[in-house]
C-alpha positions in Angstrom: 0.0 0.0 0.0 1.3 3.4 -0.9 1.9 6.2 1.5 -0.9 8.2 -0.1 -3.3 5.3 0.2 -2.5 4.7 3.9 -3.1 8.4 4.7 -6.4 8.3 2.8 -7.6 5.6 5.2 -6.7 7.6 8.3 -10.1 9.3 8.7 -10.3 11.8 11.5 -6.7 11.2 12.6 -5.4 12.0 9.2 -7.6 15.1 9.0 -6.4 16.4 12.3 -2.8 15.7 11.4 -3.1 17.6 8.2 -4.7 20.6 9.8 -2.1 20.6 12.6 1.0 20.4 10.4 0.0 22.4 7.3 -0.5 26.0 8.3 -1.5 27.3 4.9 -4.1 24.6 4.3 -5.4 25.3 7.8 -5.8 29.0 6.9 -7.7 28.2 3.7 -9.9 25.7 5.6 -10.7 28.1 8.5 -11.5 30.9 5.9 -14.0 28.5 4.3 -15.4 27.6 7.8 -16.1 31.2 8.6 -17.3 32.2 5.1 -19.7 29.2 4.6 -21.0 29.5 8.1 -21.9 33.1 7.4 -23.5 32.1 4.1 -26.0 29.8 5.8 -26.7 32.4 8.5 -27.8 34.6 5.5 -29.7 32.2 3.3 -32.0 30.6 5.9 -33.5 34.0 7.1 -33.4 35.4 3.6 -35.5 32.5 2.2 -37.9 32.8 5.2 -38.1 36.6 4.6 -39.0 36.1 0.9 -41.7 33.7 1.7 -43.1 35.9 4.4 -43.2 39.0 2.3 -44.4 37.4 -1.0 -46.1 34.1 0.0 -44.9 32.6 -3.2 -42.4 29.6 -3.8 -41.8 31.1 -7.2 -40.0 34.0 -5.5 -37.7 31.6 -3.8 -36.9 30.1 -7.2 -36.3 33.5 -8.6 -33.8 34.2 -5.8 -31.9 31.2 -6.9 -32.0 32.4 -10.5 -30.6 35.7 -9.3 -27.6 33.8 -8.0 -27.3 31.1 -10.6 -27.6 33.1 -13.9 -24.8 35.5 -13.1 -22.7 32.7 -11.8 -23.1 30.8 -15.1 -22.4 33.9 -17.2 -19.3 34.9 -15.3 -17.7 31.5 -15.0 -16.0 31.4 -18.4 -14.3 34.7 -17.6 -13.6 33.5 -14.0 -11.7 30.4 -15.2 -9.5 32.5 -17.4 -8.7 34.9 -14.5 -8.0 32.1 -12.1 -5.4 30.6 -14.5 -3.9 34.0 -15.3 -3.8 36.1 -12.1 -2.4 35.7 -8.6 -5.0 33.4 -7.0 -4.5 34.6 -3.5 -5.0 38.3 -4.3 -8.0 37.4 -6.5 -9.6 35.5 -3.6 -8.9 38.3 -1.1 -10.5 40.9 -3.5 -13.6 38.7 -3.9 -14.0 38.4 -0.1 -13.7 42.1 0.5 -16.2 43.0 -2.1 -18.7 40.4 -0.9 -18.4 41.7 2.7 -19.6 45.1 1.5 -22.3 43.7 -0.7 -23.9 41.7 2.2 -24.8 45.0 3.9 -27.3 45.6 1.1 -29.7 43.0 2.5 -30.3 45.3 5.5 -32.3 47.5 3.1 -35.0 44.9 2.6 -37.9 45.9 4.8 -41.2 45.2 3.1 -42.6 43.8 -0.2 -41.8 47.0 -2.1 -38.1 46.5 -1.3 -37.8 42.8 -2.0 -36.3 43.7 -5.4 -33.1 44.8 -3.7 -32.4 41.2 -3.0 -32.0 40.4 -6.7 -29.2 42.8 -7.8 -27.3 42.2 -4.5 -27.4 38.4 -5.0 -26.4 38.7 -8.6 -23.3 40.8 -7.9 -22.4 38.7 -4.8 -22.5 35.5 -6.7 -20.6 36.9 -9.6 -17.6 37.3 -7.3 -18.3 33.8 -5.9 -17.9 32.5 -9.5 -14.3 33.7 -9.3 -13.6 32.7 -5.8 -14.8 29.1 -5.9 -12.8 27.8 -8.8 -9.7 29.6 -7.5 -10.1 27.8 -4.2 -10.6 24.4 -5.8 -7.8 24.9 -8.3 -5.4 26.0 -5.5 -6.0 23.1 -3.2 -3.6 20.6 -4.8 -0.8 23.3 -4.5 -1.3 23.6 -0.8 -0.9 20.0 0.2 1.3 17.0 -0.7 -0.1 14.5 -3.1 -0.5 11.9 -0.3 -2.7 14.4 1.6 -4.9 15.4 -1.3 -7.7 12.8 -0.5 -7.8 14.0 3.1 -7.8 17.7 2.2 -10.5 17.1 -0.4 -12.7 15.2 2.0 -12.2 17.9 4.7 -13.1 20.6 2.2 -16.1 18.7 0.9 -17.5 17.9 4.3 -17.0 21.5 5.4 -19.9 22.5 3.2 -22.1 20.0 5.0 -20.7 20.9 8.4 -21.4 24.6 8.1 -24.7 23.9 6.4 -25.8 21.9 9.4 -24.4 24.3 12.0 -25.0 27.6 10.1 -28.6 26.7 9.0 -29.7 25.8 12.5 -27.9 28.7 14.1 -29.2 31.1 11.3 -32.8 30.0 12.0 -32.4 30.3 15.7 -30.6 33.6 15.6 -33.1 35.1 13.2 -36.0 33.9 15.4 -34.3 35.2 18.6 -32.7 38.6 17.7 -33.9 39.3 14.1 -32.7 38.7 10.6 -30.5 41.7 10.4 -28.0 40.0 12.7 -27.6 37.1 10.2 -26.9 39.6 7.4 -24.3 41.4 9.5 -22.7 38.0 10.5 -22.4 37.1 6.8 -20.6 40.4 6.0 -18.2 39.9 8.9 -17.5 36.3 7.8 -16.2 37.5 4.4 -13.9 40.0 6.0 -12.4 37.4 8.3 -12.0 35.0 5.4 -10.0 37.7 3.5 -7.6 38.2 6.4 -6.9 34.4 6.6 -6.3 34.0 2.9 -4.1 37.0 2.7 -1.8 35.3 5.3 -1.3 32.1 3.1 2.3 32.0 2.2 2.5 29.0 -0.3 2.0 29.7 -4.0 -1.6 28.8 -5.0 -0.5 28.1 -8.5 2.5 26.6 -10.3 4.9 29.0 -12.0 3.4 30.0 -15.4 5.4 30.5 -18.5 3.0 30.3 -21.5 1.1 33.2 -23.0 -2.5 33.2 -21.8 -5.4 32.9 -24.3 -8.4 35.1 -24.4 -11.7 34.0 -22.8 -13.2 32.5 -26.0 -10.0 30.6 -26.9 -9.5 29.5 -23.2 -13.1 28.1 -23.1 -12.6 26.3 -26.4 -9.3 24.8 -25.1 -11.2 23.6 -22.0 -13.8 21.9 -24.1 -11.2 20.3 -26.3 -9.3 19.0 -23.2 -12.5 17.5 -21.7 -13.5 15.8 -24.9 -10.0 14.3 -25.3 -9.9 12.9 -21.8 -13.1 10.9 -21.3 -12.5 10.7 -17.5 -12.8 14.5 -17.3 -15.9 14.5 -19.5 -17.5 11.9 -17.3 -16.7 13.9 -14.1 -18.1 17.1 -15.6 -21.3 15.3 -16.8 -22.2 13.9 -13.4 -22.5 17.3 -11.7 -24.5 18.5 -14.7 -27.0 15.7 -14.0 -26.8 16.2 -10.3 -28.0 19.8 -10.8 -31.1 18.7 -12.7 -32.5 17.3 -9.4 -30.6 19.3 -6.8 -31.5 22.8 -8.0 -35.3 22.2 -7.7 -35.0 20.3 -4.5 -33.1 23.2 -2.9 -36.1 25.4 -3.7 -38.5 22.8 -2.2 -36.9 22.6 1.2 -38.2 26.1 2.3 -41.6 25.2 0.8 -41.7 22.0 2.8 -40.8 23.9 6.0 -43.6 26.5 5.6 -46.3 24.9 3.5 -46.1 21.2 4.2 -44.9 21.2 7.9 -46.3 24.6 8.7 -43.2 25.9 10.5 -41.1 29.0 10.5 -37.4 29.9 10.5 -36.7 27.2 13.1 -38.3 24.4 11.1 -36.4 25.5 8.0 -33.2 25.5 10.0 -33.8 21.9 11.1 -34.4 20.7 7.6 -31.3 22.5 6.3 -29.3 21.0 9.2 -30.4 17.5 8.1 -29.2 18.4 4.7 -25.9 19.5 6.1 -25.4 16.4 8.3 -25.7 14.2 5.2 -23.4 16.4 3.3 -20.9 16.3 6.2 -20.8 12.5 6.4 -21.0 11.8 2.6 -17.5 13.1 1.6 -15.7 10.9 4.2 -17.8 7.9 3.4 -17.2 8.4 -0.3 -13.4 8.8 0.2 -13.2 5.5 2.2 -15.0 3.6 -0.6 -12.5 4.7 -3.4 -10.2 1.7 -2.8 -6.5 1.4 -3.6 -5.3 3.9 -6.3 -8.9 5.2 -6.4 -10.1 2.3 -8.5 -13.7 2.6 -7.4 -14.0 6.3 -8.2 -16.6 6.1 -10.9 -18.5 3.3 -9.3 -18.8 5.3 -6.0 -20.0 8.4 -7.9 -22.8 6.5 -9.7 -24.0 4.9 -6.4 -23.9 8.2 -4.6 -26.0 10.0 -7.2 -28.6 7.2 -7.1 -28.7 7.5 -3.2 -29.4 11.2 -3.6 -32.3 10.5 -6.0 -33.9 7.9 -3.8 -33.8 10.1 -0.7 -35.7 12.9 -2.3 -38.2 10.6 -4.1 -39.2 9.3 -0.7 -39.2 12.8 0.8 -42.4 13.4 -1.2 -44.1 10.8 0.9 -42.9 12.1 4.3 -45.7 12.7 6.8 -43.8 14.7 9.4 -40.5 16.6 9.9 -39.2 13.6 11.9 -39.5 11.5 8.8 -38.3 14.2 6.4 -35.1 14.9 8.2 -33.4 11.5 7.9 -34.6 11.3 4.2 -33.0 14.6 3.5 -29.8 13.5 5.4 -29.7 10.3 3.3 -30.1 12.2 0.1 -27.3 14.6 0.8 -25.0 11.8 2.1 -25.2 10.6 -1.5 -25.0 14.2 -2.8 -22.0 15.0 -0.7 -20.1 11.9 -1.6 -20.8 12.5 -5.3 -19.7 16.1 -5.2 -16.5 15.5 -3.3 -15.3 12.4 -5.2 -16.0 14.0 -8.6 -14.1 17.2 -7.5 -11.3 15.0 -6.2 -11.1 13.2 -9.5 -10.7 16.5 -11.4 -8.0 17.6 -9.0 -6.1 14.4 -9.5 -6.5 14.2 -13.3 -6.3 17.8 -14.5 -2.9 19.7 -14.6 -2.6 23.0 -12.8 -2.3 25.2 -16.0 -5.9 24.5 -17.0 -7.4 23.4 -13.6 -9.0 26.8 -12.9 -10.8 26.8 -16.3 -12.0 23.2 -15.8 -13.4 24.0 -12.4 -15.0 27.2 -13.7 -16.6 25.2 -16.5 -17.8 22.6 -14.0 -19.4 25.3 -11.9 -21.0 26.8 -15.0 -22.6 23.5 -16.1 -24.0 22.7 -12.7 -25.2 26.3 -12.2 -27.1 26.1 -15.5 -28.9 23.0 -14.5 -29.5 24.3 -11.0 -31.2 27.4 -12.5 -33.4 25.5 -14.9 -34.4 22.9 -12.3 -35.1 25.6 -9.7 -37.3 27.7 -11.9 -39.3 24.7 -13.3 -39.7 23.3 -9.8 -40.9 26.6 -8.3 -43.5 26.8 -11.1 -44.6 23.2 -10.8 -44.7 23.3 -7.0 -47.2 26.2 -7.2 -49.5 24.2 -9.4 -49.0 20.5 -8.5 -47.8 20.9 -4.9 -44.4 20.3 -3.4 -44.8 16.6 -2.7 -45.3 15.4 -6.4 -42.6 17.8 -7.4 -40.1 16.3 -4.9 -40.9 12.7 -6.1 -40.5 13.7 -9.8 -37.1 15.4 -9.2 -35.8 12.5 -7.1 -36.7 10.1 -10.0 -35.0 12.4 -12.5 -31.8 12.2 -10.4 -32.1 8.4 -10.1 -32.7 8.0 -13.9 -29.6 10.1 -14.6 -27.5 8.1 -12.2 -28.5 4.9 -14.1 -27.9 6.5 -17.5 -24.5 8.0 -16.5 -23.3 4.7 -15.1 -24.1 2.9 -18.3 -22.6 5.6 -20.5 -19.3 5.6 -18.5 -18.8 1.8 -18.6 -15.5 2.0 -20.5 -14.0 4.7 -18.2 -15.2 2.8 -15.1 -13.7 -0.5 -16.2 -10.4 1.1 -17.1 -10.2 2.8 -13.7 -11.0 -0.4 -12.0 -7.9 -2.0 -13.7 -5.5 0.9 -13.8 -6.6 3.2 -11.0 -6.9 6.9 -11.2 -4.0 7.7 -13.6 -1.9 10.8 -13.7 -2.9 13.9 -15.7 -2.7 13.8 -19.5 -0.7 16.7 -21.1 -2.9 19.8 -21.4 
């Protein structure tokens, strides 16, 4: 067994060891802890506020569109910037701007000012479209190769951890002291993240020598690279399919909290926490199932996506919040495992010089499907109800998992034999 494989099996001990001995990774990780926690402090009361002021699930879907459409449009430019500019300075700038933008939510006071949410979310997520691929592309440069599985699982589970903690806390804080406190906490979290990232000393990218292409040429190069390496194409496609179900289901959780279970901010926080618990456990479980040399990578991804679909298909039949919470946790255990293992595969396979563009392209694809799924689901939920909509979306995700698994048979078999090979030349 290789040194990298033995570390990959270390679980909590390996995670703690990595955080203790790698100062720069620890700073990036803590920055993400603070920033993501603030995000969920924001989103739970913001969704509740939208439903309170408008009474329409469609407005929740439109709020997602206000985030997803700019993210999709900016991503091609973001990928080129991430592979061209200093990633650390770029991430710090994004954090500072987002800290200021979050204060705009304090201006939303009644139905006549709900419109403020849309431009603020649009600009906020435009900077996130730059920050996210920069963080994903930088990660392999902050840790040794043997530590990359552990670092990836930690980063993937972080989203679930802060979703669980931040969602519950956001709902409780909003109920106890008001929603403005959540908006201020989110602004402060971006400022704290900027300070931590500024203090990272390792280079977040390899030394670059080549001339950089324009946005159109860079995007075309990204597509050519993905088409040539079918492993990359498969890893990009699976998140595209995941978004078909996940975007609409994210819209439905606030609707289930208010319209199905007749709760408020606290109920929404509990459902989002269940989502976070699943997303916390999923990355570690998925990592442990990869096997020597990551031979089970594509098998694990297919099973994880199927688990996600099954969880939400059964959510449509849930009779109480006590039944709904474990189903949501089950779904996002699969979703978290799929997300983290597919991202890890891209980090392992794609060379640094094009990694930012690949992750930006990946983000753009899933954002596109998130947007379409969210808008359609919001529309259908208003007419058919949230329960049939959840069942339908869960079945869509399950069907895609089966189709993706069949379509990637050759890649999966090759990986079972050879393992996750080194990057091809870009």
